[in-house]
N, C-alpha and C positions, 0 to 999 in steps of 0.2 A: 204499979202494974196498971196498964191500960186495958180496959175492957170495952167490948162493942156494946152499943145501945141494944135495948131489948128488941127493936125491930131490925129486920135483916138488911142492913146497909150493903152488905156484900152483894146480894142479888140485885139491888137497885143499881149499883155502879159497875159491877163486874160480870154479871151474867150476860151471855151473848144474846143479842137481839136476833130474832128469826121470824120469818113470815112464809107461809105457804099460799101460793095462788094456783087455784085449779082452773081448768077451762070453764067451769060453771060459776066461778066467783063473780058476783054481780059488779059490773063497772071496772073489772080488773083484767079482762081478757077480750081481745078483739081479733076477729078473723073475717076474711071475705066469705062470700057464699060458696066459694070453691072448697071450703073446709067442711066436710060433712060431719054430722054428729053420729057417733057409733058407740056401741056398747057390747058388742059380741065377744071381744077378747077378754079373757080373765087376766088378772094382775093389773087392772086399771086402778087409777086413783079416783075414788068417788064413784058416781053413777055412770059416767060416760067419758068420752074423749073425742078429739077431733082428728080427722085424717084427710089427706089429700094426695093426689098423684103428683109425682115430681114433674117439674116444668122448668124450662130455661127462662124464667121471668121472676121478678120480685113480687112475691105474694106471701108476706110474712104474717104469721099469727103471733101477736104480741101479748106478753104478760106485763101488766102495769104494777110497779112496786113503789111504795113510798119509803125511800131510803132515808133514815133519820139523820145521818151525818156522813160526809165524805170519809171513806175509809176502805179497809180491806174486807171483802165478803167472799164467802164460799157460795158457789151457785151449784145446786143439785137439781136434777131432773128426774121425773117419773114418767114411765110409759109402759103400756102392756107389750111385751115382746111377742113377735110372731115372725115366722119365716116369710110372711107376705109383706113385711115392713122393709124399709130402705136400709141398705148396708152403710149408708153415709149421709144420715140426716144432719143438715147444718143447723146448729143452734147459734144464735147471735147474742152476744152479751154486749150491751151498751156501756162501755167503761168510760172513765173520766177522760181518757185520751183517744177515744174512738171505738168503733165496733170491732170486736174480736169474734172470730168464728171457730167453733169446735164441732167436728164431725163425730157422730155417734152411730154405731151399728145397732139399730133398733130391732134386729132380728133376735137378739139374745140379751140376757142380764136385765130383763124388765121386771116390773112388779115390786120394785124397791128403789130407794134413792140412789142415784148414780151421779157422782161429782163431775162437773165440767172443769173445775179448778177454782182458784182464788183470783179475784179481780179487784181493782180499785174502782169503786162505784161512787158517783157524785151524789150529793145530798139532793133530795127532791122527789116529787111524785111524777113518774113517767114510765114509758116503755123501757124496761131494763133487760128483759130476756125475750127472745123471739125464736120461732121455729120457721125456717125457710123451706120453700118448695124447690128452690134452685139447686138441684143436684142431678147427677147423671145416674143411670141405672134404673132398675125397676123397683117396685115395692112402694107402699104408702109411707109418707112421712107422717108422724103422729105428734100431736100436741095434747098433753094430758095435764101435767102439773109441774110447777117449779118451786124450789125452796131457796130462799136467800138468807144467809146467816152471817152476822158480823163475827170476824175471827180476830 
């Protein structure tokens, strides 16, 4: 009969890798000065979040993630919901085959992790998830936190 060693090899080799990047994580979040720091909404991740008005221009707030190996990852987002938020906030996921955009209604279902889906991400440290201001309609687009988990 085979037995496992006393240390936990299962968790070393089989537990999912996961990382959270908040808008306040040093060196892991970048945004232009158009993205204001705010903290008035409840349901935020951490002490604050960033928000900006929609505009028909490229002005992406990026989350930098150090992906350990090319593979399949679930990308989750966190934002405080508000009726003053955008109904179609574009999240950009930098996959191994190019950028994929997923629109999220940030007026509801906030204050918890919300899945954007599963994507193949390339190994390496770089901008992997972004929140774009390029959307029509009214309401702020919000950048708060992202979680990337190997599946």
